[in-house]
GUFINU-701494 format. One line per 2 residues: number of its first residue (from 0); their letters; for each residue x negated, y negated, z of N, C-alpha, C, O. Coordinates in steps of 0.2 Angstrom, whole numbers, plus 5000, padded with zeros to 4 digits. Each point is the difference from the previous one (the first is absolute). Layout:
! GUFINU-701494
NUM	A	X:Y:Z:X:Y:Z:X:Y:Z:X:Y:Z; ...
END
This chain:
! GUFINU-701494
0	MS	4216:4653:5118:4997:5004:5005:5005:4999:5006:5001:4994:5002; 5002:5011:5001:5004:5000:5006:4996:5000:5006:4995:5003:5000
2	IN	5008:4992:5005:4997:4999:5006:5001:5005:5005:5006:5003:5002; 4988:4999:5001:5000:5005:5006:5001:4995:5007:4995:4998:5003
4	YE	5011:5000:4999:5001:4997:5006:4997:5002:5006:4999:4996:5004; 5000:5011:4996:4997:5003:5007:4993:4997:5000:4997:4999:5005
6	HY	4999:5001:4989:4993:4998:5000:5000:4993:5003:4996:4999:5004; 5009:4997:4994:4999:4992:5003:5002:5000:5007:4998:4996:5004
8	RL	5006:5008:4997:5003:5000:5007:4993:5003:5006:5000:4997:5005; 4997:5007:4992:4994:5002:5004:4994:4994:4999:4997:4998:5005
10	FY	5003:5000:4990:4995:4995:4999:5002:4994:5004:4996:4996:5003; 5010:5002:4998:5002:4994:5004:4998:5002:5008:4997:4995:5003
12	YV	5005:5010:4999:4998:5002:5007:4992:5000:5001:4998:4998:5005; 4998:5005:4991:4993:5000:5001:4997:4994:5000:4996:4998:5004
14	AK	5007:4996:4991:4998:4994:5000:5002:4996:5006:4997:4996:5002; 5009:5006:5001:5003:4997:5006:4995:5001:5006:4999:4995:5004
16	YK	5000:5012:4997:4996:5002:5006:4993:4999:4999:4996:5001:5005; 5001:4999:4988:4994:5000:5000:4996:5007:5001:4995:5000:5002
18	SF	5009:5004:4998:4998:5007:5003:5004:5006:4997:5006:4999:5000; 4991:5007:4997:5003:5004:4998:5003:5005:5006:5006:5002:5000
20	TQ	4990:4998:5005:5002:5004:5006:5007:4997:5003:5005:5004:5001; 4995:4989:5000:5006:4997:5002:5005:5001:4996:5006:5002:5002
22	AA	4994:4996:4992:5005:5001:4995:5004:5007:5000:5006:5001:4999; 4989:5004:5001:5002:5007:5001:5004:5001:5007:5005:5004:5000
24	SA	4994:4992:5005:5003:5002:5007:5006:4996:4999:5005:5002:5003; 4996:4992:4993:5006:4997:5000:5005:5002:4996:5006:4999:5001
26	LM	4992:5005:4993:5004:5003:4996:5001:5007:5001:5004:5004:4997; 4993:4999:5009:5001:5007:5002:4998:5005:4993:5003:5005:4999
28	NS	4992:4992:4999:4997:5004:4994:4993:5002:5000:4998:4998:5005; 4999:5005:4992:4993:5003:5000:4996:4996:4997:5001:4997:4995
30	QP	4993:5001:5008:4995:4996:4997:4997:5002:4993:5000:4996:4995; 4998:5011:5004:4999:5002:4994:5005:4999:4994:4998:4999:4994
32	NI	5009:5001:5008:5005:4999:4995:5000:4992:4998:5000:4998:4994; 4998:4998:5011:5000:4993:4999:4995:4998:4995:5000:4996:4996
34	TR	4994:5007:5006:4993:4998:4996:5001:5003:4993:4998:4997:4996; 5005:5009:5003:5001:5003:4993:5005:4994:4996:4998:4998:4994
36	SI	5007:5000:5009:5005:4995:4997:4996:4994:4998:5001:4997:4995; 4995:5000:5010:4997:4993:4998:4995:5001:4995:4999:4995:4996
38	RN	4998:5011:5003:4995:5001:4994:5004:5002:4994:4997:4998:4995; 5009:5005:5005:5003:5000:4994:5003:4993:4997:5002:4999:4994
40	LE	4999:4996:5011:5003:4993:4999:4995:4997:4997:5001:4996:4995; 4992:5005:5008:4995:4996:4997:4999:5003:4993:4998:4996:4995
42	QE	5002:5010:5003:4999:5002:4995:5004:4998:4994:4999:5000:4994; 5009:5000:5009:5004:4997:4995:4999:4992:4998:5002:4998:4995
44	LG	4996:4999:5010:4999:4992:4999:4993:4999:4997:4999:4994:4997; 4996:5011:5003:4994:4999:4997:4995:4995:5005:4996:4997:4997
46	CA	5005:5003:5009:4996:4996:5005:5000:5002:5006:5005:5004:5003; 4990:4995:5001:5000:5001:5008:5004:4996:5003:5000:4994:4998
48	LF	5004:5008:5007:5005:4995:5004:4996:4999:5007:5001:4995:5003; 4996:5011:4999:4997:4999:5007:4991:5000:4999:4998:5003:4996
50	IR	5000:4994:5009:4993:5002:5002:4999:5003:5006:5002:4997:5005; 4996:5009:4996:5000:5004:5005:4994:5000:5004:4995:4999:4998
52	TN	5006:5001:5009:4994:4999:5004:5001:5006:5005:5004:5004:4999; 4992:4997:5006:5001:5005:5005:5005:4999:5005:5002:5005:5003
54	RQ	5000:4989:4998:5004:4998:5006:5007:4998:4997:5005:5001:5002; 4995:4995:4992:5006:4998:4997:4999:4999:4993:4995:5000:4997
56	VR	5011:4998:5000:5000:4999:4993:5002:4993:4998:5003:4997:5005; 4995:5000:4990:5001:4992:4998:5003:5000:4993:4998:5005:4996
58	LT	5006:4990:5002:5001:5000:4994:4996:4998:4996:4996:4995:5002; 5003:5006:4991:4996:4998:4995:5004:4993:4998:5006:4999:5001
60	PE	4991:4997:4994:5005:4994:4998:5005:5003:4996:5006:4997:5000; 4993:5008:4996:5006:5003:4996:5006:5002:5005:5006:5000:4999
62	GE	4991:5003:5006:5004:5002:5006:5005:4996:5004:5006:5000:5001; 4989:4994:5000:5005:4994:5002:5004:4998:4996:5006:4998:5003
64	AL	4993:5001:4991:5005:4997:4995:5006:5005:5000:5006:4998:5001; 4993:5008:4999:5006:5005:5000:5004:5000:5006:5006:5001:4999
66	YR	4990:4998:5007:5003:5001:5006:5005:4993:5001:5005:5001:5003; 4994:4993:4994:5003:4995:5000:5008:5001:4998:5004:4998:5003
68	HV	4996:5006:4990:5006:5002:4998:5004:5005:5003:5006:5000:5001; 4990:5005:5001:5002:5007:5003:5004:4998:5008:5005:5002:5002
70	SI	4991:4993:5001:5002:4999:5007:5007:4996:5000:5004:5001:5004; 4996:4994:4992:5007:4997:4998:5006:5004:4999:5006:4999:5002
72	AF	4993:5007:4993:5005:5004:4999:5002:5005:5006:5006:5001:5002; 4989:5002:5001:5002:5003:5006:5002:4997:5006:5004:5003:5003
74	EQ	4994:4992:4998:5003:4995:5006:5007:4997:4998:5003:4999:5005; 4999:5001:4989:5006:4999:4998:5005:5005:5001:5006:4999:5002
76	LQ	4991:5007:4996:5004:5006:5000:5001:5002:5008:5005:5002:5002; 4990:4997:5003:5001:5001:5007:5005:4995:5003:5004:5001:5004
78	AG	4996:4992:4993:5005:4995:5002:5007:5002:4998:5005:4999:5004; 4996:5004:4990:5007:5002:4998:5002:5006:5004:5006:5000:5002
80	EA	4989:5004:5000:5003:5006:5004:5002:4998:5007:5005:5001:5002; 4990:4994:5000:5002:4998:5007:5007:4997:5000:5004:5001:5005
82	EL	4997:4994:4990:5007:4997:5000:5006:5004:4999:5005:4998:5003; 4993:5008:4994:5006:5004:4999:5002:5003:5007:5005:5000:5002
84	RF	4989:5003:5001:5001:5003:5007:5002:4995:5004:5005:5002:5004; 4994:4992:4997:5002:4995:5004:5008:4999:4999:5004:4999:5005
86	GK	4998:5000:4989:5006:4999:4997:5005:5006:5002:5006:4999:4999; 4992:5006:5003:5004:5005:5002:5001:5000:5008:5004:5004:5003
88	GM	4993:4991:5000:5000:5001:5007:5005:4995:5003:5005:4998:4997; 4995:5001:5010:5006:4996:5003:4997:4992:5001:5004:4996:5002
90	DG	4990:5004:4996:4997:4992:5001:4998:4998:4993:4994:5002:4998; 5010:4994:4999:4999:4998:4994:5002:5004:4994:4999:4998:4995
92	GI	5004:5008:5007:5002:5005:4995:5007:4997:4995:5003:4995:5002; 4998:5008:4994:5005:4998:4995:5006:5005:5000:4998:5006:4999
94	LR	5008:4993:5002:5005:5004:5000:5006:4998:4994:5003:4995:5000; 4998:5009:4996:5004:4999:4994:5007:5004:5000:5000:5006:5000
96	IA	5005:4989:5001:5007:5003:5001:5004:4998:4995:5002:4994:4999; 5001:5012:4997:5005:4999:4995:5007:5000:5003:5001:5005:5003
98	AT	5004:4990:4996:5006:5001:5004:5006:4997:4995:4998:4996:4995; 5008:5006:5006:5006:4998:4997:5002:4993:5005:4999:4999:5006
100	EV	5005:4998:4990:5003:4994:5005:5004:5002:5006:4999:4998:5006; 5005:5007:4992:5005:5003:5006:4995:5003:5005:5001:4998:5006
102	SL	4995:5005:4993:4994:5003:5005:4996:4995:5004:4999:5000:5006; 5000:4994:4990:4997:4994:5003:5003:4997:5005:4998:5000:5006
104	QA	5009:4999:4992:5006:4997:5005:5001:5005:5006:5000:4997:5006; 5001:5009:4993:5002:5006:5005:4994:5001:5005:5002:5000:5006
106	IV	4992:5000:4992:4996:5003:5005:4992:4998:4998:4996:4999:5005; 5003:4999:4989:4992:4999:4998:4998:4994:5004:4995:5000:5004
108	LP	5009:4993:4995:4998:4995:5003:5000:4999:5007:4995:4997:5003; 5010:5006:5001:5000:5000:5007:4993:5005:5003:4997:4998:5005
110	VL	5002:5006:4991:4995:5005:5002:4993:4997:4999:4995:5001:5004; 5004:4995:4990:4994:4997:4999:4999:4994:5005:4994:4998:5001
112	KK	5011:5000:5002:4999:4995:5005:4995:5002:5006:4995:4998:5002; 5008:5009:5000:4997:5004:5006:4993:5001:4997:4996:4999:5004
114	YR	5004:5004:4990:4993:5003:4998:4996:4994:5000:4994:5001:5002; 5007:4994:4996:4994:4994:5000:4999:4998:5007:4994:4998:5002
116	IL	5010:5003:5003:4998:4999:5007:4995:5005:5002:4996:4999:5005; 5005:5007:4993:4996:5006:5002:4994:4999:4997:4994:5001:5003
118	YP	5006:4998:4990:4994:5001:4996:4999:4994:4996:5000:5000:4994; 4998:4993:5008:5000:4994:4997:4994:5000:4995:5001:4996:4995
120	GV	4994:5008:5005:4995:5001:4995:5001:5003:4994:4997:4999:4995; 5009:5004:5004:5001:5004:4994:5004:4994:4995:5005:4997:5001
122	HI	4992:5004:4993:5003:4995:4995:5005:5005:4996:4999:5005:4997; 5007:4992:5003:5006:5003:4997:5002:4997:4994:5002:4994:4999
124	KL	4999:5011:4996:5003:4998:4993:5006:5004:4999:5001:5006:5000; 5005:4989:4999:5006:5003:4998:5002:5000:4993:4999:4995:4997
126	IN	5003:5011:5000:5001:5001:4993:5008:5001:5001:5002:5004:5004; 5002:4992:4991:5007:5000:5000:5002:5004:4994:4997:4999:4995
128	GS	5009:5004:5006:5003:5004:4994:5006:5003:5001:5002:5000:5006; 5002:5003:4989:5004:5005:5001:4999:5007:5003:4994:5001:5000
130	TP	5010:5003:5002:4997:5006:5002:4996:5005:4995:4995:5003:5002; 5007:4997:4992:4996:5004:4995:4993:4996:5000:4994:5004:5000
132	DV	5006:4989:4999:4994:4997:5000:4995:5001:5006:4994:5000:4999; 5009:5001:5007:4994:5000:5005:4998:5007:5000:4994:5002:5002
134	IA	5010:5002:4996:4998:5007:5000:4994:5001:4995:4996:5004:5001; 5005:4994:4993:4995:4999:4995:4994:4997:5002:4994:5003:4999
136	IL	5007:4991:5005:4994:4997:5003:4995:5005:5004:4994:5000:5000; 5011:5003:5004:4996:5004:5006:4997:5006:4996:4994:5002:5001
138	QN	5009:5001:4994:4997:5005:4997:4993:4999:4996:4996:5004:4999; 5004:4989:4998:4995:4998:4997:4994:4998:5003:4995:4998:4997
140	GL	5007:5002:5010:4994:4998:5005:4999:4993:5001:4995:4998:5003; 5010:4998:4995:5000:4992:5001:5003:4998:5007:5000:4994:5002
142	AD	5002:5011:5002:5003:4998:5007:4998:5006:5004:5000:5006:4998; 4999:4993:5009:4998:5005:5005:5006:5004:5002:4999:5006:5002
144	LA	5006:4990:4998:5008:5003:5001:5005:4997:4998:4999:4995:4997; 5007:5008:5003:5006:4996:4997:5005:5001:5005:5001:5005:5004
146	VA	5004:4989:4996:5006:5001:5004:5006:4999:4994:4999:4995:4996; 5006:5009:5005:5005:4998:4994:5007:5004:5003:4999:5005:5004
148	TE	5006:4993:4993:5006:5004:5000:5000:5006:4997:4997:5000:4995; 5005:5004:5008:4999:5009:4998:5001:5001:4993:5005:4998:4997
150	PA	4990:5005:5000:4999:5000:4993:5005:5006:4998:5001:5005:5004; 5001:4993:4990:5005:5006:4997:4996:5005:4996:5003:5004:4996
152	VT	4991:4995:5004:4995:5004:4995:4996:5004:5004:4998:5000:5006; 5000:5005:4991:4994:5004:5004:4993:4997:4998:4999:4997:4995
154	ME	4997:5004:5010:4994:4996:4999:4994:5005:5002:5000:5003:5005; 4996:4996:4990:4994:5003:5000:4995:4998:5005:4998:4994:5000
156	KV	4999:5010:5004:4994:4998:5004:5002:4994:5005:4996:4995:5001; 5010:5005:5001:5003:4994:5004:5003:5004:5006:5005:5004:4998
158	RK	4994:4994:5008:5004:5002:5006:5005:4996:5002:4998:4994:5000; 5008:5007:5002:5006:4996:5002:5001:5002:5006:5001:5005:5003
160	TV	5001:4988:5001:5001:5000:5007:5005:4996:5001:4998:4994:5000; 5008:5007:5003:5006:4995:5002:4998:4997:5006:4998:5003:5005
162	VC	5002:4990:4993:4997:4996:5007:5008:4996:5002:5000:4999:5006; 5004:5000:4990:5007:4996:5003:5004:5001:4995:4998:5003:4995
164	SV	5009:4994:5006:5005:4999:4995:5003:4993:5000:5000:4996:5005; 5002:5003:4990:5003:4992:4999:5007:5002:4997:5002:5004:4996
166	SE	5002:4990:5006:5007:5000:4998:5000:4994:4995:4997:4995:5001; 5008:5007:4994:5000:4994:4996:5008:4998:4999:5005:5004:5001
168	TA	4996:4990:4997:5007:4997:5000:5001:4997:4994:4996:4997:4996; 5011:5004:5002:5002:4996:4993:5002:4993:5002:5004:4998:5004
170	VC	4993:4997:4992:5001:4993:5001:5002:4997:4994:4999:5002:4995; 5004:4992:5006:5002:4995:4994:4999:4994:5003:4999:4998:5006
172	GS	5001:4997:4988:5000:4993:5001:5007:4997:5001:5005:5003:5000; 4995:4990:5001:5007:4996:5001:5004:5001:4994:5006:5000:5001
174	AF	4992:5001:4993:5005:5001:4995:5005:5007:5000:5005:5000:4997; 4992:5004:5007:5004:5007:5001:5002:5000:5008:5001:5006:5002
176	AE	4999:4989:5001:5001:5000:5007:5006:5004:5002:5001:5003:5005; 5004:4996:4991:5007:5004:5002:4999:5007:5001:5004:5003:5003
178	LA	4991:5000:4994:4999:5007:5000:4998:5002:5008:5001:5006:5002; 4997:4989:5001:4998:5002:5007:5005:5000:5006:5000:5002:5005
180	QS	5007:4997:4992:5006:4999:5004:5003:5007:5001:5003:5001:5005; 4995:5004:4991:5003:5007:5000:4996:5005:4999:4994:4999:4998
182	AL	5007:5007:5004:4996:5006:5000:5000:5002:4992:5006:5000:4997; 4988:5003:5000:4999:5000:4993:4998:5008:4999:4998:5003:5005
184	TI	5004:5000:4990:4998:5006:4998:4993:4999:4995:4999:4995:4998; 4998:5011:5001:4994:5000:4995:5003:4998:4994:4997:4996:4996
186	AD	5009:5007:5002:5003:4999:4993:5002:4992:5000:4999:4996:4995; 5002:5001:5010:5002:4993:4999:4994:4996:4998:5000:4996:4996
188	LT	4994:5006:5006:4994:4996:4999:4999:5000:4993:4997:4996:4997; 5004:5010:4999:5000:5000:4992:5004:4995:4996:4998:4999:4994
190	QY	5006:4997:5010:5005:4995:4997:4995:4993:4999:5002:4996:4996; 4992:5003:5007:4997:4995:5001:4992:5001:4997:4998:5005:4998
192	PI	4999:4990:5001:4993:5000:4997:4996:5002:5006:5000:4998:5006; 4996:5007:4993:4995:5004:5005:4992:4998:4999:4997:5002:4995
194	IS	5000:4996:5009:4993:4999:5000:4996:5005:5003:5002:5001:5006; 4993:5002:4991:4996:5006:5003:4993:4999:4997:4998:4996:4996
196	LG	4998:5009:5007:4993:5001:4997:5001:5004:4994:5006:5003:4998; 4989:4998:4998:4999:5003:4993:5001:5008:5001:5001:5002:5005
198	KQ	5000:5002:4989:5002:5006:5000:4993:5005:5002:5001:5006:5002; 4993:4991:4998:4994:5004:5002:4999:4999:5007:4996:5003:5003
200	TS	5008:4994:5001:5000:4999:5008:5004:5006:5003:5005:5003:4998; 4992:4998:5009:5004:5005:5004:5006:4996:5003:5004:5004:5003
202	TF	4997:4990:4996:5006:4997:5003:5005:5000:4994:5006:5001:5002; 4993:5000:4991:5004:5001:4996:5003:5008:5000:5006:5002:5000
204	TF	4990:5002:5001:5001:5007:5001:5005:5001:5006:5005:5003:5000; 4993:4994:5005:5005:5000:5006:5007:4998:4999:5004:5003:5003
206	YS	4997:4991:4994:5007:4998:4998:5003:5004:4995:5006:5001:5000; 4991:5001:4996:5002:5004:4994:5003:5006:5003:5006:5002:4998
208	QL	4991:5002:5007:5002:5005:5004:5006:4998:5004:5005:5004:5000; 4995:4991:5004:5006:4997:5003:5006:4999:4996:5005:5002:5003
210	FS	4994:4996:4992:5005:4998:4995:5003:5007:4997:5006:5001:4999; 4990:5003:4999:5001:5006:4997:5005:5005:5004:5004:5003:4998
212	AH	4994:4996:5010:5004:5003:5005:5007:4999:5000:5004:5003:5003; 4998:4991:4994:5006:4998:4999:5003:5000:4993:5005:4996:4998
214	KL	4991:5008:4998:5002:5001:4994:5000:4993:4995:5004:4999:4996; 4991:4997:5006:4999:4994:4996:4993:4999:4997:4995:5002:5003
216	IF	5005:4994:4993:4993:4999:4998:4997:4993:5001:5003:4995:4999; 4991:5006:5004:4997:4993:5003:4997:4997:4993:4995:5003:4997
218	QP	5007:4990:5002:4998:4997:4994:4999:4993:5002:5004:4996:4999; 4991:5002:5004:4998:4993:5001:5001:4996:4995:4998:5002:4994
220	DI	5004:4992:5007:5000:4994:4994:4994:4996:5000:4998:4997:4995; 4998:5002:5011:4994:4997:5000:4995:5005:5004:5002:5004:5004
222	EA	4992:4996:4993:4994:5004:5003:4996:4995:5003:4998:4996:4996; 5000:5005:5010:4995:4995:5003:4993:5004:4999:5001:5006:4999
224	AT	4994:4990:5002:4993:5003:4999:4997:5003:5007:4997:5005:5000; 5005:4992:5006:4999:5001:5006:5006:5000:5004:5005:4998:4998
226	AD	4995:5005:5009:5005:5001:5005:5002:4992:5002:5006:4998:5001; 4989:4999:5000:5000:4993:5003:5003:4995:4995:5002:4994:5002
228	QI	4999:5008:4992:5004:4995:4996:5007:5001:4999:5003:4995:4998; 5000:5011:5005:5007:5001:5000:5004:4994:5004:5005:4998:4998
230	LP	4993:5000:5008:5004:4996:5004:5000:4993:4997:5005:4997:5000; 4990:5001:4997:5001:4993:4997:5004:5000:4994:5003:4995:4999
232	MV	4998:5011:4997:5005:5001:4995:5006:5000:5003:5004:4996:4997; 4997:5008:5009:5007:4999:5002:5003:4994:5003:5005:4998:4999
234	KA	4990:4998:5004:5001:4993:5001:5002:4996:4994:5004:4995:5001; 4994:5005:4993:5001:4997:4995:5006:5002:4996:5001:4999:4994
236	DL	5003:5005:5010:5007:5003:4998:4999:5005:4993:5004:5000:4995; 4990:5003:5004:5000:5004:4994:5003:5007:5001:5000:5003:4995
238	GI	5002:4999:5011:5002:5006:5001:5000:5003:5008:4998:4997:5004; 5004:5009:4996:4999:5004:5006:4994:5004:5001:4999:5003:4995
240	GF	4997:4996:5010:4994:5004:5001:5000:5004:5006:5004:4998:5004; 4992:5007:4997:4998:5003:5005:4994:4999:5003:4995:5000:4996
242	VC	5004:4997:5010:4994:4998:5004:4999:5004:5006:5005:5002:5003; 4988:4999:4998:4999:5001:5007:5002:4996:5006:4999:4994:4999
244	EQ	5003:5008:5006:5003:4996:5005:4995:4995:5003:5001:4995:5003; 4992:5007:4997:4995:4995:5002:4999:4995:4996:4998:4994:5002
246	FL	5005:5006:4991:4999:4994:4996:5006:4995:5002:5000:4994:4998; 5004:5008:5005:5005:4995:5003:4999:4996:5006:5003:4996:5001
248	RG	4992:5006:5002:4998:4997:5006:4999:4992:4998:4997:4999:4995; 5005:4996:5009:5001:4993:4999:5003:4997:4995:4999:4995:4998
250	ED	5005:5009:4998:5005:4998:4995:5006:4998:5003:5002:5002:5006; 5002:4993:4991:5006:4997:5003:5005:5004:4997:5003:4999:4995
252	LG	4998:5007:5009:5006:5004:4998:5007:4997:5001:5001:4996:5004; 5003:5005:4990:5006:4997:5001:5001:4993:4996:5006:4998:4998
254	KT	4988:4999:5000:5000:4994:4997:4996:5001:4993:5003:4997:4995; 4992:5006:5005:4996:5000:4993:5000:5008:4998:4999:5001:4995
256	IF	5001:5003:5010:5000:5007:4999:5006:5004:5004:5000:4998:5006; 5003:5007:4990:5006:5002:5003:5000:5007:5000:5001:5004:4995
258	PL	4997:4999:5011:5000:5008:5000:5006:5003:4998:5006:4997:5002; 4995:5009:4995:5005:5003:4998:5001:5006:5004:4996:5003:5003
260	HL	5012:4999:4998:5001:5005:5005:5002:5006:4995:5005:5000:4997; 4991:5006:5002:5001:5004:4997:5005:5006:5003:4998:5001:5006
262	ET	5007:5002:4991:5002:5006:5004:4996:5006:5000:5001:5004:5004; 4994:4996:4992:4995:5006:5000:4992:4996:5001:4997:4997:4996
264	QI	5001:5006:5011:4994:4996:5002:4995:5002:4996:4999:5006:4998; 4996:4990:5000:4994:5001:4997:4995:5004:5003:4997:4998:5005
266	PP	5002:5008:4993:4995:5004:5005:4993:4997:5001:4998:4996:4996; 4999:5005:5010:4993:4998:5001:4995:5002:4995:5001:5005:4997
268	RN	4994:4991:5002:4995:5003:4995:4994:5000:5005:4998:4996:5004; 4998:5010:4995:4993:5001:5003:4995:4995:4997:4999:4999:4994
270	VC	4997:4999:5010:4994:4997:4999:4994:5004:5002:4999:5003:5005; 4996:4998:4990:4995:5006:5000:4993:4997:5001:4999:4994:4997
272	LL	4998:5009:5006:4991:4999:4999:4999:5005:4996:5002:5006:5000; 4994:4992:4995:4997:5003:4994:4992:5001:5000:4997:4995:5000
274	TP	5001:5010:5002:4991:5001:5001:4997:5004:4995:5004:5005:4998; 4991:4995:4999:4996:5004:4995:4999:5006:5004:4998:5000:5006
276	TD	5002:5006:4990:4998:5006:5002:4993:5002:4996:4997:5006:5002; 5000:4990:4994:4995:5003:4996:4993:4995:5001:4996:5001:4996
278	RL	5005:4995:5010:4994:4997:5001:5000:4998:5007:5005:5000:5004; 4989:4997:4998:4999:4999:5008:5004:4994:5002:5001:4995:4996
280	FG	5002:5006:5010:5004:4994:5003:4995:4997:5005:4999:5002:5005; 4999:4992:4993:4996:4995:5005:5003:4999:5006:5006:5000:5001
282	PA	4989:4997:5004:5003:4998:5007:5005:4995:5000:5005:5001:5003; 4994:4993:4993:5005:4995:4999:5006:5002:4998:5005:4998:5003
284	AK	4997:5007:4993:5005:5003:4997:5004:5004:5005:5006:5000:5002; 4989:5005:5002:5002:5004:5005:5004:4996:5006:5005:5002:5003
286	AL	4991:4992:4998:5003:4996:5007:5007:4997:4997:5005:5001:5004; 4995:4997:4990:5007:4997:4997:5005:5006:5001:5006:4998:5002
288	EK	4993:5008:4996:5004:5005:5000:5003:5001:5007:5006:5002:5001; 4989:4998:5004:5002:5002:5007:5004:4994:5002:5005:5002:5003
290	VL	4994:4992:4996:5004:4994:5002:5007:5000:4997:5005:4998:5002; 4995:5005:4992:5006:5000:4996:5005:5005:5002:5006:4999:5000
292	IA	4991:5007:5002:5005:5005:5002:5003:4998:5007:5005:5001:5002; 4989:4997:5002:5002:4997:5007:5005:4995:5000:5005:5000:5004
294	AA	4996:4995:4992:5004:4995:4999:5007:5002:4998:5005:4997:5002; 4995:5009:4995:5007:5003:4997:5004:5001:5006:5006:5001:5000
296	TD	4991:5000:5007:5005:5002:5006:5000:4993:5004:5003:5001:5006; 4995:4994:4992:5000:4993:5005:5007:4998:4998:5004:5002:4995
298	SY	4998:4993:5010:5006:4998:5000:5001:4996:4994:5006:5000:4998; 4989:4996:5000:5002:4996:4994:5002:5004:4994:5005:4997:4996
300	IS	4992:5008:5002:5002:5004:4995:5006:5004:5001:5005:5000:4996; 4995:5004:5009:5006:5004:5002:5007:4996:5000:5005:5002:4999
302	GH	4993:4992:5003:5006:4995:5000:5003:4998:4993:5006:4998:5000; 4990:5004:4995:5003:4998:4993:5000:5006:4996:5000:4999:4994
304	K	5001:5007:5009:5001:5006:4996:5007:5000:4997:5002:5005:4997
END
């Protein structure tokens, strides 16, 4: 037999208020409708649930037994709903951000520092991945927003807003240090092992297009899983890598890492805010969007474009 949850909802409120009239008022329902539903429930269960008097109603022993179970269920539902509503707010809310390594270094981390000062009550969950990964995470509803280097694919139900740009530098380790002594062409780089992200990433597409513009094929010898793995591989003398300039802060340039001088400058890459167009944008996410876009004009960000 299927359960009529509406009957149990009305039973819960009548039992809670001990009054058909008050239950009808609380539910903005009619008293005759509630009375009819309770009678139907009693017929289905084969027992009386309430003892009716002129002023109020009270539960029968069977009604008391049923109410113990029904009240737990409805109070848990109400608690769950309250938690979700609370979770979308600015005090104790949850903000889920999907971001690539480049976007983290370029803008997300400095922005989150400001955001935490403004909204310390928001719990932040960071999800890391390549640009295709974070797009999929956003589209699947597992993140409220995403920040990534400009996607090379068409995105369904996603709005793209450019927030800043980043520059990348070709670097090598001490084993290839002599390369830093003179200007190199893109063709020169193909004579040495190259480290890059895999074929399914926007980074691979970007450098494929760069090399193609020079009538060359981009064929990395080593594929890294994430952008932050490239610099350690370069330090280990595994080859030449292209890294975001923010990754070079604090590095001992000229000793363990050697920036290469290219005759052709690597074009800057856009970092984009990606937001869903098919679902509500909560206040915590809206606030981060505002801080993120404002930060794009700050001296910290503009100084590294």
